[in-house]
C-alpha positions as CSV (number, residue, x, y, z in Angstrom):
1,M,49.9,-27.1,-4.4
2,K,53.1,-25.4,-5.3
3,T,52.3,-22.3,-3.4
4,I,51.4,-24.3,-0.3
5,T,54.8,-26.0,-0.4
6,K,56.6,-22.7,-0.9
7,F,54.9,-21.1,2.0
8,Q,55.6,-24.2,4.2
9,I,59.3,-24.0,3.3
10,L,59.3,-20.3,4.0
11,L,57.6,-20.8,7.3
12,L,60.1,-23.5,8.3
13,V,63.1,-21.4,7.4
14,L,61.8,-18.3,9.2
15,S,60.9,-20.3,12.3
16,I,64.4,-21.8,12.5
17,A,66.1,-18.4,11.9
18,T,64.0,-16.5,14.5
19,T,63.8,-18.9,17.4
20,A,67.5,-19.4,18.0
21,P,68.3,-15.7,18.7
22,A,65.1,-15.3,20.8
23,F,66.4,-17.9,23.3
24,A,70.0,-16.9,23.1
25,T,69.8,-14.1,25.6
26,N,68.0,-13.8,28.9
27,G,67.6,-10.0,28.8
28,T,70.1,-9.1,31.5
29,H,73.1,-8.8,29.2
30,E,74.2,-5.2,28.6
31,K,76.1,-4.3,25.4
32,T,79.4,-2.7,25.8
33,P,80.2,0.1,23.3
34,I,83.1,-0.5,21.0
35,T,85.6,2.3,21.1
36,N,88.4,2.8,18.7
37,T,91.1,5.1,20.0
38,A,93.3,7.3,17.8
39,E,96.2,5.0,18.7
40,E,94.5,1.9,17.4
41,K,93.5,3.7,14.2
42,A,97.1,4.8,13.7
43,K,98.4,1.3,14.2
44,V,95.9,0.0,11.6
45,D,97.0,2.7,9.1
46,V,100.6,1.7,9.6
47,M,99.8,-1.9,9.0
48,V,97.7,-1.2,5.9
49,K,100.5,1.0,4.5
50,R,103.0,-1.8,5.0
51,I,100.9,-4.3,3.2
52,K,100.6,-1.8,0.3
53,E,104.4,-1.3,0.2
54,I,104.9,-5.1,0.1
55,R,102.3,-5.5,-2.6
56,D,103.9,-2.7,-4.8
57,M,107.6,-3.8,-4.4
58,D,109.5,-5.7,-7.0
59,K,109.9,-9.2,-5.7
60,S,111.7,-10.7,-8.7
61,D,115.1,-9.9,-7.3
62,L,114.5,-11.2,-3.8
63,S,115.7,-14.6,-2.6
64,R,113.4,-17.4,-1.6
65,V,114.0,-16.8,2.1
66,E,113.2,-13.1,1.7
67,R,109.9,-13.8,-0.2
68,K,108.9,-16.3,2.5
69,A,109.6,-13.7,5.2
70,L,107.4,-11.2,3.3
71,R,104.6,-13.7,3.0
72,K,104.8,-14.5,6.7
73,E,104.8,-10.8,7.5
74,V,101.7,-10.2,5.4
75,R,99.9,-13.2,7.0
76,D,100.7,-11.9,10.5
77,I,99.5,-8.3,9.6
78,K,96.3,-9.6,8.1
79,A,95.6,-11.9,11.1
80,T,96.2,-8.9,13.4
81,L,93.9,-6.7,11.4
82,K,91.2,-9.4,11.3
83,A,91.4,-9.9,15.0
84,S,91.1,-6.1,15.7
85,N,88.2,-5.7,13.3
86,N,84.8,-5.8,14.9
87,G,82.8,-6.4,11.7
88,V,79.8,-8.4,10.9
89,Y,80.4,-12.0,9.9
90,L,77.9,-14.2,8.1
91,S,78.1,-18.0,8.5
92,V,77.7,-20.3,5.5
93,G,74.3,-21.4,6.9
94,A,73.1,-17.8,7.1
95,I,74.2,-17.2,3.5
96,L,72.3,-20.3,2.4
97,I,69.2,-19.3,4.2
98,I,69.4,-15.8,2.6
99,I,69.8,-17.4,-0.9
100,L,66.9,-19.7,-0.3
101,L,64.7,-16.9,0.8
102,L,65.6,-14.8,-2.3
103,I,64.9,-17.8,-4.5
104,L,61.5,-18.4,-2.9
105,I,60.6,-14.7,-3.0
106,L,61.6,-14.2,-6.6
């Protein structure tokens, strides 16, 4: 009986995970290639270097206003980097489904 229940749960999870992407596109959408120019890469390198400089500096002698300005600068730089990054993001639901599948398989 346990194996039947495991297979039913696995079938349910797989059917939910595969039907949504199947209906999401109509087949006429063309993918546009992502191009990163040398200028964009240079800007990213400058921002990463600035974050490393801020991280490595001695902040004990800075005033409260200066520390707050540095925190704001780091937040802005990280937001800019996150917006320019075209990475793969997993939702919480996708992570839960992956974990459940791993538990069921193992």
